[in-house]
C-alpha positions in Angstrom: 23.1 -70.1 125.1 20.6 -68.4 124.6 19.6 -65.9 127.7 15.6 -65.8 127.3 14.9 -67.7 130.9 15.9 -68.3 134.3 18.7 -71.4 134.7 16.5 -74.4 135.1 15.3 -75.6 138.2 13.8 -78.5 140.0 10.6 -76.6 141.0 7.1 -77.9 140.1 5.6 -75.6 138.0 2.4 -77.0 137.7 1.2 -80.4 140.0 -1.8 -81.9 140.2 -3.0 -84.1 143.4 -5.7 -86.7 143.0 -7.3 -84.9 140.1 -10.7 -86.5 139.0 -13.2 -85.4 136.3 -16.4 -86.8 135.7 -18.8 -86.0 132.9 -22.5 -86.7 133.3 -24.3 -87.8 136.0 -25.9 -91.5 136.9 -25.5 -94.3 134.9 -24.5 -91.8 131.8 -21.3 -90.3 134.2 -17.8 -90.8 132.1 -14.9 -90.4 134.5 -12.3 -89.1 132.3 -9.8 -89.0 134.9 -9.7 -91.0 138.4 -7.3 -89.4 140.6 -4.0 -87.9 138.6 -1.4 -87.0 140.9 1.8 -85.5 138.7 4.1 -82.9 138.6 5.8 -80.9 135.7 9.4 -79.2 137.0 10.8 -76.3 135.5 12.6 -76.5 132.5 11.1 -79.8 131.5 9.8 -81.2 127.8 7.2 -83.6 129.1 4.9 -85.3 126.4 1.3 -86.9 127.4 0.3 -90.0 125.6 -2.3 -92.7 125.7 -5.1 -94.1 123.9 -8.1 -92.2 122.2 -10.6 -91.9 125.6 -7.6 -92.1 128.0 -8.0 -88.7 129.6 -4.8 -86.8 128.0 -6.6 -84.0 126.7 -8.7 -84.2 129.4 -6.0 -83.8 132.1 -4.2 -81.0 129.8 -7.9 -78.5 130.1 -7.7 -78.9 133.8 -3.6 -78.0 134.1 -4.6 -74.7 131.5 -7.5 -74.0 133.6 -9.7 -74.4 130.7 -11.9 -76.8 132.6 -12.5 -77.4 136.4 -11.7 -80.4 137.6 -14.5 -82.4 139.8 -12.1 -83.0 142.6 -8.5 -82.4 143.3 -6.3 -79.8 143.2 -4.3 -77.9 139.5 -1.3 -75.5 141.1 0.5 -73.4 138.5 3.2 -71.9 139.8 2.3 -71.6 143.3 -1.4 -70.7 142.3 -4.4 -72.9 143.5 -6.8 -73.1 140.3 -9.9 -73.6 142.1 -9.6 -70.5 144.2 -9.6 -68.1 141.4 -12.0 -67.0 139.5 -12.9 -66.8 136.1 -11.0 -63.0 135.4 -8.5 -64.8 137.5 -8.1 -67.9 135.1 -8.2 -66.0 132.4 -5.5 -63.6 133.5 -3.5 -66.7 134.8 -3.8 -67.9 130.7 -3.2 -64.5 129.3 0.3 -63.8 131.2 1.2 -66.9 132.3 0.6 -69.6 130.1 1.4 -70.2 126.6 -0.4 -72.1 124.1 0.0 -74.5 120.6 -2.8 -75.7 118.7 -2.7 -78.2 116.5 -4.9 -75.9 114.3 -1.9 -73.2 114.6 -5.3 -70.7 115.6 -3.4 -67.7 113.9 -5.0 -64.2 113.7 -5.4 -64.3 109.5 -6.2 -60.4 109.4 -2.2 -60.0 111.3 1.1 -60.5 109.9 3.8 -63.0 111.6 5.3 -60.5 113.7 1.5 -59.1 115.2 0.6 -62.6 115.9 3.9 -63.1 117.7 3.0 -60.1 119.8 -0.1 -60.6 120.7 -0.1 -62.3 124.3 1.9 -58.8 124.8 -0.8 -56.3 122.9 -3.9 -58.0 124.7 -1.9 -57.4 128.1 -1.0 -53.8 127.1 2.7 -54.6 127.6 5.8 -53.4 125.2 8.1 -56.3 123.7 11.5 -56.7 125.2 12.9 -56.0 121.9 15.7 -58.3 122.4 14.0 -61.2 123.2 11.8 -60.6 120.4 15.0 -61.0 118.0 15.7 -63.9 120.0 12.9 -65.4 119.0 12.5 -64.6 115.7 16.5 -65.9 114.9 15.5 -69.2 117.0 12.2 -69.7 114.3 13.7 -68.3 111.0 11.2 -66.0 110.2 13.4 -63.0 109.8 11.9 -62.4 106.5 9.0 -63.3 107.1 7.4 -61.3 109.4 5.0 -59.4 107.1 3.4 -62.1 105.9 -0.6 -62.9 107.0 -0.7 -66.7 107.6 -2.4 -67.1 104.5 0.8 -66.5 103.0 3.0 -69.0 104.9 3.5 -72.6 105.3 1.7 -74.8 107.5 5.1 -75.2 109.7 5.9 -71.9 109.2 2.3 -70.9 110.5 3.0 -73.3 113.6 6.9 -71.7 114.2 5.0 -68.2 114.6 2.6 -70.2 116.8 5.8 -71.4 119.3 7.1 -68.0 118.9 4.0 -66.2 119.9 3.8 -69.2 122.8 7.2 -68.1 124.4 6.8 -64.2 123.8 5.4 -63.1 126.9 7.7 -66.0 129.2 5.4 -68.3 130.2 5.6 -70.6 133.5 4.5 -73.1 130.9 3.8 -74.0 127.5 0.8 -76.4 126.4 1.7 -77.9 123.3 -1.7 -80.0 122.1 -0.6 -82.0 119.1 1.6 -79.6 117.7 2.8 -81.7 115.1 -0.8 -82.7 113.8 -1.4 -81.3 110.8 2.8 -80.9 109.9 4.9 -82.8 107.3 7.1 -85.2 108.7 10.3 -81.8 107.5 7.6 -78.9 109.2 7.4 -81.2 112.8 10.8 -81.7 112.7 11.7 -78.3 112.8 8.5 -77.3 115.6 9.8 -80.4 117.9 13.2 -79.1 117.4 12.1 -75.2 118.5 9.8 -76.5 121.4 13.0 -78.9 122.5 15.3 -75.5 122.1 12.9 -73.9 124.3 13.7 -75.9 127.2 17.1 -76.5 126.9 17.9 -72.9 125.9 15.6 -71.1 127.5 14.4 -72.6 130.5 10.9 -73.6 129.3 8.5 -76.2 131.1 6.9 -77.6 128.0 3.8 -79.9 128.5 2.7 -81.5 124.9 0.3 -84.3 124.3 0.6 -86.5 121.7 -0.5 -89.7 120.0 2.9 -89.8 117.7 6.1 -91.7 118.9 8.7 -89.7 116.9 7.5 -86.1 118.8 7.2 -88.0 122.1 11.1 -89.3 121.7 12.0 -85.8 121.8 10.6 -84.9 125.2 12.9 -85.4 128.4 10.1 -87.6 130.3 7.1 -89.1 129.1 3.3 -89.8 131.0 1.0 -92.3 129.4 -2.9 -92.4 130.6 -4.9 -95.1 130.3 -8.6 -95.0 131.1 -8.4 -92.2 132.9 -4.8 -93.0 134.9 -1.4 -92.7 134.8 0.1 -96.0 133.9 3.8 -94.9 133.2 5.7 -92.0 134.0 9.8 -92.2 133.0 12.5 -90.8 131.1 12.6 -89.8 127.2 12.7 -92.6 124.6 13.6 -93.7 121.1 11.1 -93.7 118.9 11.2 -97.2 119.1 11.1 -96.9 122.4 7.8 -94.9 122.7 5.8 -97.2 120.4 6.8 -100.2 122.6 5.9 -98.7 125.4 2.5 -98.0 123.6 1.9 -101.3 122.5 2.4 -102.5 126.3 -0.4 -100.0 127.3 -2.9 -101.0 124.9 
């Protein structure tokens, strides 16, 4: 077992209370979230699903402090995000959150290793060399560290992005459609990495996905519809996830 993180405990890492987000005003107003209360404990891999327009991306943006709610509360590691100014939110995202995006979002002029180290570089911190070695072993890119993103496959780029999201030992990793641009083999490799992050590193992972197979890797599935949580339960097989989404639709 790798020794990257503390042992999993049930303490909440991210939680919301009656979270609402309205865009626009008057007759043109759109209620993206309609009172969402949800908690993500340490060491859990959760998938957020829902049809297009269900509010899942809005929820992730609010959880990560990338957007502010119309009302309600978001708490990350005991910090109420509403109490943080823009500088405080920026510091929180830099120091305590990790991000994996569908489009990889690597810096093209940096090598794979430099991309992995970027959160520490921006924070002016030195890497824990043992932890860096564990991560590089986990992502299987020891022979690609000097390569730039353009010299890597999509799957390799996303594995670099996962390592980058983990290097500073964040409170939570947010993965937004992390397998959306990958073939099935590369997708499975990235999902296995996120699974390993939860199981072996004790990492909290919150993933937005529309893909039933990706969701089947998670411990828990939260389904949104029309801005509300309509299902919050344990993991499912791919077929179970498909049945669940049919029922919601």
